[in-house]
C-alpha positions as CSV (number, residue, x, y, z in Angstrom):
1,M,-3.3,4.0,98.5
2,T,-1.1,6.1,101.0
3,P,0.9,8.9,100.0
4,F,4.0,7.1,100.8
5,R,3.0,4.4,98.5
6,V,2.6,7.1,95.8
7,H,5.9,8.6,96.4
8,Q,7.6,5.2,95.8
9,L,6.1,4.7,92.7
10,G,7.1,8.1,91.6
11,I,10.7,7.5,92.6
12,L,10.4,4.1,90.7
13,A,9.1,5.6,87.8
14,L,12.0,8.4,87.7
15,V,14.5,5.5,88.3
16,V,13.2,3.6,85.4
17,F,13.3,6.6,83.2
18,T,16.6,7.5,84.0
19,L,18.0,4.2,83.2
20,T,16.2,3.7,80.0
21,A,16.7,7.2,78.8
22,P,19.6,6.5,76.1
23,W,17.0,4.5,74.4
24,V,13.4,6.0,75.1
25,L,14.5,9.6,74.7
26,P,15.7,9.5,70.9
27,L,12.3,7.9,70.4
28,F,10.5,11.0,70.8
29,V,13.3,13.9,70.8
30,D,16.6,14.6,69.5
31,R,19.5,12.5,70.8
32,F,21.5,15.5,72.3
33,W,18.8,15.4,75.0
34,V,20.3,12.5,76.6
35,D,23.3,14.6,77.1
36,I,21.1,17.7,78.4
37,Y,19.7,15.0,80.9
38,S,23.0,13.9,82.1
39,E,23.8,17.6,82.7
40,M,20.6,18.0,84.6
41,L,21.5,15.4,86.9
42,I,24.9,16.8,87.5
43,W,23.6,20.5,88.2
44,S,20.9,19.0,90.4
45,L,23.6,17.9,92.9
46,L,24.7,21.4,93.0
47,A,21.1,22.5,93.9
48,A,21.2,19.6,96.5
49,S,24.0,21.1,98.3
50,V,22.2,24.4,98.7
51,N,19.1,22.3,99.6
52,L,20.8,20.5,102.3
53,L,22.1,23.7,104.0
54,F,19.0,25.8,103.3
55,G,16.1,23.1,103.4
56,Y,17.4,21.1,106.5
57,V,19.7,23.6,108.5
58,G,18.3,27.0,107.6
59,L,21.8,28.4,106.1
60,L,21.2,30.1,102.7
61,S,24.6,29.9,101.0
62,F,25.5,31.8,97.7
63,G,28.9,30.3,97.4
64,Q,28.3,26.8,96.3
65,A,30.2,27.7,93.3
66,L,33.3,27.9,95.0
67,F,33.2,24.2,95.8
68,F,31.7,23.2,92.4
69,G,34.6,25.1,90.9
70,M,37.2,23.4,93.1
71,G,35.9,20.1,92.2
72,M,36.4,21.1,88.5
73,Y,39.7,22.4,88.9
74,G,40.9,19.5,91.0
75,V,40.0,17.0,88.4
76,A,41.6,19.1,85.7
77,I,44.8,20.2,87.5
78,G,45.1,16.5,88.7
79,I,44.9,15.2,84.9
80,A,46.7,18.1,83.0
81,K,49.2,19.3,85.5
82,L,49.8,16.2,87.7
83,N,49.4,13.4,85.1
84,L,46.9,11.6,87.5
85,G,44.8,8.9,86.4
86,F,40.9,9.0,86.3
87,W,40.2,8.1,89.9
88,P,43.2,9.9,91.6
89,A,42.0,13.0,89.6
90,F,38.3,12.5,90.7
91,G,39.4,11.9,94.3
92,F,41.7,14.9,94.3
93,G,38.7,17.2,93.0
94,V,36.3,15.9,95.7
95,F,39.1,16.1,98.3
96,L,39.8,19.7,97.3
97,S,36.3,21.0,97.4
98,T,35.5,19.2,100.7
99,S,38.8,20.6,102.4
100,M,37.9,24.2,101.2
101,A,34.5,23.6,102.6
102,A,36.1,22.7,106.0
103,I,38.3,25.8,106.0
104,T,35.6,28.4,104.9
105,G,33.1,26.6,107.1
106,V,35.0,27.3,110.2
107,F,34.7,31.1,109.6
108,A,31.2,31.0,107.6
109,V,28.9,29.0,110.2
110,R,29.5,31.4,113.0
111,L,27.2,33.7,111.1
112,T,23.5,33.1,110.2
113,W,20.8,34.9,108.0
114,H,22.0,37.3,105.5
115,Y,25.5,37.6,107.0
116,F,26.3,34.0,106.2
117,A,24.8,34.5,102.7
118,I,27.5,37.7,102.2
119,I,30.4,35.6,103.6
120,T,29.8,32.8,101.4
121,V,29.8,35.2,98.2
122,V,32.9,36.8,99.5
123,F,34.7,33.6,99.8
124,S,33.4,32.6,96.3
125,L,34.5,35.9,94.7
126,I,38.0,35.7,96.4
127,F,38.8,32.5,94.7
128,Y,37.2,33.3,91.6
129,F,39.6,36.3,91.1
130,M,42.6,34.0,92.1
131,A,41.5,31.3,89.5
132,L,41.5,34.3,87.0
133,S,44.9,35.7,87.8
134,W,46.8,32.5,88.4
135,K,46.7,31.6,84.8
136,P,49.8,29.2,84.6
137,L,47.9,27.0,86.9
138,T,44.1,27.4,86.0
139,G,44.2,28.9,82.4
140,G,42.7,31.9,83.5
141,D,39.9,33.2,81.3
142,D,40.7,30.5,78.8
143,G,40.0,27.7,81.3
144,L,42.0,24.4,81.6
145,P,41.3,21.6,79.1
146,F,42.3,18.1,79.5
147,S,42.3,14.8,77.9
148,M,40.0,12.1,79.2
149,P,42.0,9.2,80.9
150,P,40.5,5.6,81.0
151,I,38.4,4.8,83.8
152,I,39.7,1.0,83.9
153,S,42.7,-0.1,81.7
154,L,43.5,-3.7,81.1
155,G,46.0,-3.5,78.6
156,E,45.1,-2.2,75.0
157,D,42.5,-4.5,74.4
158,L,40.1,-3.6,77.3
159,Q,39.8,0.2,78.3
160,L,36.7,1.8,79.7
161,S,36.5,5.5,79.2
162,L,33.9,8.3,79.3
163,T,34.7,9.3,75.7
164,N,32.0,6.5,75.2
165,A,28.7,8.3,75.5
166,T,27.0,5.4,76.9
167,I,29.5,4.6,79.6
168,Q,29.5,8.3,80.6
169,Y,25.8,8.4,80.8
170,Y,25.8,5.5,83.2
171,F,28.8,6.6,85.2
172,I,27.0,10.0,85.6
173,I,23.8,8.4,86.9
174,F,25.6,6.1,89.0
175,M,27.5,8.5,91.0
176,V,24.5,11.1,91.1
177,G,22.2,8.3,92.3
178,L,24.9,7.1,94.9
179,C,25.1,10.7,96.1
180,Y,21.3,11.1,96.5
181,M,21.1,7.7,98.5
182,L,23.8,8.7,100.8
183,M,21.9,12.2,101.3
184,A,18.6,10.2,102.0
185,I,20.5,8.0,104.5
186,L,22.0,11.2,106.0
187,I,18.6,13.1,106.4
188,K,17.1,10.2,108.1
189,S,20.0,9.5,110.6
190,P,20.2,11.1,114.0
191,L,22.5,13.8,112.5
192,G,19.7,14.5,109.9
193,R,17.3,15.1,112.9
194,A,19.6,17.4,114.3
195,F,20.1,19.3,111.3
196,R,16.2,20.0,111.5
197,A,16.5,20.8,115.2
198,V,19.0,23.3,114.6
199,K,17.0,24.9,111.7
200,E,13.6,25.2,113.6
201,N,15.1,26.6,116.7
202,D,19.0,26.8,117.3
203,K,18.6,28.2,120.9
204,R,16.3,25.3,122.0
205,A,18.6,22.9,120.2
206,S,21.7,24.1,122.2
207,L,19.5,23.8,125.4
208,I,19.2,20.2,124.9
209,G,22.8,19.5,124.4
210,L,23.4,19.9,120.7
211,N,26.5,21.6,119.3
212,V,25.0,24.0,117.2
213,Y,28.2,25.3,115.6
214,L,29.7,21.8,115.1
215,I,26.4,20.5,113.4
216,R,26.4,23.8,111.1
217,L,29.9,23.2,110.2
218,T,29.2,19.3,109.4
219,A,26.3,20.3,107.2
220,F,28.6,22.9,105.5
221,I,31.2,20.3,104.8
222,C,28.7,17.8,103.5
223,A,27.1,20.3,101.2
224,G,30.8,21.3,100.0
225,F,31.4,17.5,99.3
226,I,28.2,17.3,97.3
227,A,29.1,20.6,95.2
228,G,32.6,19.2,94.7
229,L,31.4,15.9,93.3
230,S,29.0,17.8,91.1
231,G,31.9,20.0,89.7
232,A,34.1,16.9,89.3
233,L,31.5,15.1,87.4
234,F,30.8,18.2,85.2
235,A,34.7,18.7,84.5
236,F,34.7,15.1,83.2
237,F,31.4,16.0,81.1
238,G,32.9,19.0,79.6
239,R,36.7,18.0,79.5
240,Y,37.7,21.3,81.1
241,A,37.6,23.7,84.0
242,S,36.8,27.4,84.0
243,A,36.8,30.1,86.6
244,S,33.5,31.3,85.1
245,Y,31.8,28.5,87.1
246,M,33.1,29.7,90.3
247,F,31.4,33.1,90.0
248,Y,28.4,33.5,92.5
249,H,25.9,33.9,89.6
250,V,26.4,30.1,89.2
251,S,25.5,29.9,93.2
252,G,22.6,31.9,92.6
253,E,21.0,29.5,90.0
254,A,21.5,26.7,92.1
255,V,19.6,28.6,94.7
256,V,16.6,29.3,92.2
257,W,16.8,25.7,91.2
258,A,16.6,24.4,94.7
259,I,13.7,26.8,95.8
260,I,11.6,26.0,92.6
261,G,12.0,22.4,93.2
262,G,11.2,22.5,96.7
263,V,13.6,23.0,99.7
264,G,13.7,20.3,102.4
265,T,12.6,17.7,99.7
266,L,15.1,15.2,98.7
267,L,14.3,15.2,95.0
268,G,13.1,18.7,94.6
269,P,16.5,20.0,93.5
270,I,16.1,17.4,90.3
271,V,12.7,18.7,89.7
272,G,13.7,22.4,89.8
273,T,17.0,21.9,87.9
274,S,15.3,19.9,85.2
275,L,12.3,22.2,84.7
276,L,14.5,25.4,84.4
277,I,17.2,23.6,82.0
278,I,14.3,22.5,79.8
279,L,12.8,26.1,79.6
280,R,16.2,27.6,78.9
281,E,16.9,25.0,76.2
282,E,13.4,25.4,74.4
283,L,12.8,29.0,74.8
284,S,16.2,30.1,73.7
285,H,15.3,28.9,70.3
286,V,12.1,31.1,70.4
287,W,13.5,34.4,71.8
288,E,16.7,35.8,72.6
289,H,15.3,37.6,75.7
290,Y,13.9,34.1,77.1
291,L,15.3,34.8,80.4
292,L,12.5,37.2,81.0
293,L,10.1,34.3,80.5
294,V,11.9,32.2,82.8
295,G,11.9,34.9,85.3
296,V,8.2,35.2,85.1
297,I,7.6,31.5,85.5
298,V,9.7,31.4,88.4
299,I,7.9,34.3,90.0
300,V,4.5,32.6,89.4
301,V,5.7,29.1,91.0
302,V,7.3,31.1,94.1
303,I,3.8,32.9,94.5
304,F,1.5,30.0,93.9
305,A,3.7,27.1,95.3
306,P,5.8,28.9,98.1
307,K,7.1,25.2,99.1
308,G,8.2,24.6,95.5
309,L,7.1,22.1,93.1
310,G,8.0,19.3,95.4
311,G,6.0,20.8,98.2
312,L,3.1,21.1,95.6
313,W,3.3,17.6,94.7
314,N,3.2,16.5,98.2
315,R,0.2,18.7,98.9
316,I,-1.9,17.2,96.0
317,V,-0.9,13.6,96.6
318,N,-2.0,13.9,100.3
319,H,-5.2,15.6,99.5
320,V,-6.1,13.1,96.7
321,C,-5.1,10.1,98.9
322,N,-7.1,11.6,102.0
323,R,-10.2,11.9,99.5
324,L,-9.9,8.5,98.2
325,N,-9.2,7.0,101.5
326,G,-12.2,9.0,103.1
327,N,-14.7,8.0,100.5
328,S,-13.5,4.2,101.0
329,N,-14.2,4.4,104.6
330,D,-17.5,6.0,104.1
331,K,-18.4,3.2,101.7
332,A,-17.3,0.7,104.2
333,S,-19.2,2.2,107.1
334,K,-22.5,2.2,105.1
335,P,-24.8,-0.9,105.9
């Protein structure tokens, strides 16, 4: 069996588990884990936006919470203040975050390394304090709750809404799955190869005719779109928006999730996000200082699996497949 085949089977197992989770999980654990799993998938998109920039372009952003928060506030303001329906509010949230990524990216991607990380934090803090102070629009410290409009309304007899837990779950996995499919297409496209070329050596990339600034800006906007979509989904999930989700510590968590899962791997963010959220939920019931244990686990993973759990998985699969294929070849060569 080839490593590619093993990865295909792993993805298939993940898809089957995700589709059947509302029925499978309650057989083994409490039903609230279905909601936790939905939350994991949403947060994994925020980690995926970090992964797109850091893993494929080499830009470490600590400001993705800005676009996450813009997605949240776009939905909340659209429904609570502008009386928009479900889809217009959803589109408004994603548009707001993508536009903000385009505006801030024009300035941010001119810098690299720690300078880039610092300016993304600065942008995040600016709009965080603006959201706190603009209370009539954003709700300030209290946040901005809203009532859930129906997804589809065909008279009073037929209305589909996220107030139904099953509809909410499958809507979330549909949007998250669609986003990961688009990322897979992007990574394998010529633009994705340009991303990796810029990450490996931006000077050589410019010498062969690539516009390094434009490529970085495109990646930054794409990452802002992904983070904004994640924020919009989380707003629907929690029925509110809050400025606290725009603070840079949220970006820091997303960076940790991406690194633990494995930057430069498509599904690494799902692995890292799921692992750390599960640890948070389980350890928080045992010890109030559970974050110390989570920190120790993160340090151990970083030391012994520097490419993350996704990289460790790839290494194990390649090693096992090579051993199996080597043994098969040896047996076939014997008379």
